[in-house]
C-alpha positions in Angstrom: 5.3 -3.8 20.7 7.9 -1.9 19.0 8.6 0.4 16.0 11.4 -0.1 13.5 12.3 3.0 11.4 14.3 2.9 8.2 15.4 6.1 6.6 16.0 4.6 3.1 19.6 5.8 2.6 19.9 3.1 -0.1 17.7 0.6 -1.9 19.3 -2.1 0.1 17.6 -0.9 3.3 14.5 -2.8 2.3 16.4 -6.1 2.0 17.9 -5.5 5.5 14.4 -4.7 6.8 13.1 -8.0 5.5 15.7 -9.9 7.5 15.1 -8.1 10.8 11.4 -7.8 10.8 9.8 -10.4 13.1 7.1 -12.8 11.9 3.6 -11.5 12.0 4.7 -7.9 11.9 2.8 -5.3 9.9 5.0 -3.1 7.7 3.7 0.4 6.8 5.4 2.7 4.3 4.8 6.0 2.7 2.9 5.8 -0.6 5.8 7.4 -2.6 7.7 4.2 -2.3 5.1 2.4 -4.4 6.4 4.4 -7.5 10.1 3.5 -7.2 10.1 0.8 -10.0 11.1 -2.6 -8.9 11.4 -1.5 -5.2 7.8 -0.4 -5.3 6.7 -3.7 -6.9 8.6 -5.6 -4.3 7.0 -3.6 -1.5 3.5 -4.1 -2.9 4.0 -7.8 -3.4 5.4 -8.3 0.1 2.2 -6.9 1.5 3.4 -3.5 2.8 0.6 -1.2 3.7 1.0 2.2 2.1 -0.2 5.5 3.5 -0.6 8.8 1.7 1.1 11.4 3.9 -0.4 14.3 1.8 -4.0 13.2 2.6 -4.1 13.2 6.4 -7.7 11.9 6.6 -6.9 9.0 4.2 -3.7 8.1 6.1 -5.6 8.1 9.4 -8.3 5.9 7.9 -5.7 3.3 6.6 -3.9 3.2 9.9 -7.1 2.8 11.9 -8.3 0.0 9.7 -4.9 -1.7 9.9 -5.0 -1.4 13.7 -8.4 -2.9 14.0 -7.4 -5.8 11.7 -4.2 -6.3 13.8 -6.3 -6.6 17.0 -8.8 -9.0 15.4 -6.0 -11.2 14.0 -3.7 -10.9 17.0 -0.7 -9.7 15.1 2.0 -7.1 16.1 
């Protein structure tokens, strides 16, 4: 297992991430990215899981649900 972190210095970061993320990998992003116009739409359509960093309990719930799904479906 590993973690890839992208600090979003430019909109092109997402395009680079798509190229280097291995198959069957689960991307997670902060919910604020969802509201960045076409970038947000592209993230949503590609299946990125969004977490709300301002609501700790909701973020933990989403990450826990994602982790259990990953174990069940045997993905990274």
